[in-house]
C-alpha positions in Angstrom: 23.9 89.5 115.2 26.9 87.6 116.3 27.1 83.8 116.0 28.6 82.4 119.2 29.6 79.0 117.9 26.0 78.0 117.4 25.8 75.1 115.0 22.0 74.9 114.8 20.9 74.7 111.1 19.1 77.7 109.7 15.3 77.2 109.4 14.5 75.6 106.1 12.8 77.8 103.5 11.5 77.3 100.1 10.1 74.1 98.6 9.7 71.0 100.7 12.3 68.3 100.1 9.6 65.8 99.3 8.6 67.2 95.9 9.1 65.0 92.9 10.7 66.4 89.8 9.4 63.6 87.5 11.4 61.0 85.7 13.5 63.4 83.6 17.2 63.1 84.1 19.2 61.4 86.9 17.8 61.6 90.4 21.1 61.2 92.4 24.3 63.1 92.3 27.3 61.7 90.4 30.9 62.0 91.5 34.2 61.6 89.6 37.8 62.0 90.8 40.4 63.5 88.5 43.2 62.5 88.2 43.2 59.0 89.6 45.8 57.9 90.7 46.6 61.4 92.1 49.7 62.9 93.4 49.7 66.1 95.6 46.2 67.1 94.7 43.0 66.0 93.0 39.7 67.4 91.9 36.4 66.1 93.1 33.9 66.8 90.3 30.2 66.3 91.1 26.9 66.9 89.4 23.8 67.6 91.3 20.5 66.5 89.7 18.5 69.1 91.6 19.0 71.7 94.3 20.7 70.6 97.5 21.0 72.4 100.8 24.7 71.4 101.2 27.4 69.2 99.7 30.3 67.8 101.6 33.3 66.1 100.1 35.1 63.8 102.5 38.4 62.0 102.0 38.5 58.8 104.0 41.5 56.5 104.3 41.5 52.7 104.0 40.9 52.4 107.8 37.8 54.5 107.5 39.2 57.6 109.2 38.3 60.9 107.8 41.4 62.8 106.8 40.0 65.8 104.8 36.6 67.5 104.6 35.3 70.3 102.4 31.8 71.7 103.0 29.8 73.7 100.5 26.9 75.1 102.5 23.9 77.0 101.3 21.5 76.3 98.4 23.5 74.6 95.6 21.6 74.7 92.4 21.4 71.8 90.0 24.6 71.5 88.0 28.3 70.7 88.0 30.8 71.6 90.6 34.5 70.9 91.2 36.5 71.2 94.4 40.3 70.9 94.4 41.7 69.1 97.4 45.4 69.2 98.4 46.8 65.8 99.4 50.6 66.4 99.6 50.4 66.0 103.4 48.9 62.5 103.2 50.7 59.2 102.8 50.4 57.2 99.6 47.7 54.5 99.5 44.0 53.8 98.9 41.4 56.4 99.9 37.7 56.9 99.4 36.2 60.2 98.2 32.6 60.7 99.5 30.1 63.2 98.3 27.4 63.7 101.0 24.2 65.7 100.6 20.9 65.6 102.5 19.7 63.2 99.8 22.5 60.8 99.0 26.0 59.6 99.7 28.3 58.7 96.7 31.7 57.1 97.1 34.6 56.7 94.7 38.0 55.0 95.2 41.1 57.1 94.9 44.7 56.0 94.8 47.3 58.5 96.1 50.8 58.3 94.9 53.9 59.9 96.6 54.1 63.5 95.5 
């Protein structure tokens, strides 16, 4: 079947989001930005404590405007991920890297230098 620009989310399947995994381990995602300060590109490295339905990395400037977005859709299993993001087209300055999932939002500061 063709998808004609339909953005409706797929019907959820599998376990309900309300299930508790007990106290073992961290319950929210962690995010780190390497290198920082960065020049030309950086890596967003994040760890998911449990399965998530999607993960979005957003780069937001100091004025709160989104300048980059990378979406990882589909079931993401627990574990570590890294996403490289090119920044050579952006002016130097202070930015915020955000990791968004259906469970949490995590933010880290990033300083961009002139490439």
